[in-house]
N, C-alpha and C positions, 0 to 999 in steps of 0.2 A: 150173768152172775146174781146171785141173790144177798140184800144185805137184809137179816133179820137181828131187827133192833126196835127202836123207838119211831119208825117212819123215817120218809124222808122230805124234805121241802122241797119241791120239785119247783119252786120259785126263785130257789138261789140260782146263782149266775154260774156258779160251779158245776150245776148239774142240768143246767139249760141243755134239754134233748137226750140227754144221756139215761134217763128212766123209762124203759119198756113197758111195765107194767107195775102196779101197785096191789097189796092186800092187805086189810087191816083185821085181823084175827082179835084185834079187844073190840072194835065194835061190829065186826063181822060184813065190811063193806068192801068196795075196792078202790076208796080213797086213804091212803096210808099217811095223812097230815102228821107230821112230826111237832108236837107239841114239847118235846121235851129239850130236843137240838142234839142230842148223841147221833142220833140214827143218821143225821144228815153230814154230820162230821165224818162219820164213817165212810158215808157214801163217797163224801169227796175225796177223801184220802186213794179211796179205790178208784175212783171214775172220773174226777174233775180234768177236764177240758184245758190243753195247753194257753187257749186263747181265752181262757175265762179272768174272772177278776183276781180270785184270791190263789189257791195252792194248784200243784198239777199232781192230779192222781197216778199211781203206779201203773195203771192200765186205762189211760184216758179214751183209748177207742171202745171199751166194753159197754154194752148195754145192760141196765141194771132192773131187776126186779126188787123191789122196796116192799118189806112185808114188817108190818107193824105185829111186834108182839111182846112189847112193853108198855106199861101206860104212862101219865105225864108225869110220873115220880121217876118215871126210868125204871120201873118193880115189872119184873117178869116172873109168873109163877106158872107152876104145873098142878093143873086140876089131876 
């Protein structure tokens, strides 16, 4: 499953081991670090493990592709 947002904070306890791959379309690399927080929150709603510190996702067994398409302000534009 893909989360196309502001990226994912893979150090979040809710997402440990859930992120399969990352792609940053803003910086053009393979590290989609979330500088905004929204993408991490959405990823946790989807895939947070039941044994994690925070929430439990609706699909805790799923592996994620986190794609960063929005900048640090959470703004995404289409060029």
